[in-house]
C-alpha positions in Angstrom: 7.9 -3.4 -5.2 5.7 -6.0 -6.8 2.6 -5.4 -8.8 -0.4 -4.5 -6.6 1.6 -2.5 -4.0 -0.1 0.7 -3.1 1.3 3.6 -1.0 -0.9 5.5 1.3 0.4 8.9 2.5 -1.0 12.1 4.0 -1.4 15.1 1.8 0.0 17.3 4.4 3.7 17.0 5.4 3.7 14.5 8.3 6.7 12.3 9.3 5.1 10.0 11.9 1.7 8.5 12.7 2.0 10.2 16.1 1.9 13.6 14.3 -1.5 13.0 12.6 -4.3 15.3 13.7 -7.6 13.8 15.0 -9.3 14.0 11.6 -6.4 12.3 9.7 -6.1 9.6 12.4 -9.8 8.9 12.2 -9.6 8.6 8.4 -6.5 6.4 8.4 -8.0 3.1 9.6 -10.8 2.9 7.1 -8.5 4.1 4.3 -6.0 1.3 5.1 -8.8 -1.2 5.3 -10.2 -0.1 2.0 -6.8 -0.1 0.4 -6.1 -3.6 1.6 -9.5 -4.8 0.3 -8.6 -3.3 -3.2 -5.2 -4.9 -3.2 -6.5 -8.3 -2.1 -9.4 -8.2 -4.6 -7.0 -7.5 -7.5 -4.0 -9.5 -6.3 -5.0 -12.5 -4.2 -2.2 -13.3 -1.9 -1.2 -15.3 1.2 -0.5 -12.1 3.0 -1.0 -8.4 2.6 1.7 -6.4 4.3 0.8 -3.0 5.8 4.0 -1.2 6.8 4.9 2.3 7.7 8.1 4.0 6.4 9.3 7.5 7.0 13.1 7.2 6.4 15.1 10.0 4.8 18.8 9.9 4.6 19.5 11.1 8.1 16.1 11.8 9.6 12.4 11.2 9.1 11.3 12.5 5.8 7.6 11.9 5.0 5.1 9.3 6.2 4.4 6.5 3.7 2.4 3.3 4.4 2.9 0.4 1.9 0.0 -2.0 1.3 1.7 -4.9 -0.4 0.3 -8.3 -1.6 2.8 -11.1 -0.9 2.4 -14.5 -2.5 4.5 -17.7 -2.1 5.7 -17.0 -5.6 7.1 -13.5 -4.7 8.7 -14.9 -1.6 10.3 -17.8 -3.6 11.7 -15.3 -6.1 13.5 -13.6 -3.3 14.9 -16.7 -1.5 12.0 -17.1 1.0 12.6 -13.7 2.6 9.7 -12.1 4.5 8.7 -8.8 6.0 11.2 -6.0 5.9 13.9 -8.2 4.6 11.8 -9.1 1.5 11.0 -5.4 0.9 14.6 -4.3 1.3 15.7 -6.9 -1.2 13.0 -5.9 -3.6 13.9 -2.3 -3.4 17.7 -3.0 -3.7 17.2 -5.2 -6.7 15.2 -2.5 -8.5 12.8 -5.0 -10.1 9.8 -3.2 -11.4 6.5 -4.6 -12.8 5.7 -4.1 -16.5 4.3 -0.6 -17.1 1.3 -1.9 -19.0 0.5 -4.2 -16.0 0.8 -1.3 -13.6 -1.5 0.9 -15.7 -4.1 -1.9 -15.9 -3.9 -2.5 -12.2 -4.2 1.2 -11.4 -7.3 1.5 -13.6 -9.0 -1.5 -11.9 -8.0 -0.1 -8.5 -9.5 3.3 -9.3 -12.8 1.6 -10.2 -12.8 -0.3 -6.9 -12.0 2.8 -4.9 -14.8 4.6 -6.7 -17.2 1.8 -5.9 -16.2 2.0 -2.2 -16.7 5.7 -2.2 -20.1 5.5 -3.9 -21.2 2.8 -1.4 -20.0 4.9 1.5 -22.0 7.9 0.2 -25.1 5.8 -0.2 -24.7 4.4 3.4 -24.5 7.9 4.8 -27.7 9.1 3.1 
């Protein structure tokens, strides 16, 4: 996937959103919102996709939710494709962002997640 894509997944083995317990379900919405905010802050885009995948070879494997910034440039690079067609082409092509760019993005994302966590802790006290 393109630079800025983050994957959210449960720590416990879960293959569907319907299988989340009440605690995990209550945490998912705010986590996805915060993840989308981090992605949009670091990678301004026309759209941010939030998509659930769970495919294994023949059955569901493990729940993954992709939070992906999509720009006009990214769409143009893949012939104007959108949504799951764009993601499928990206995965099939195997294009990967530069490792240095990924490391820099991850460090900046960690800083933003820490700030969100610190702000949430302050709000609760």
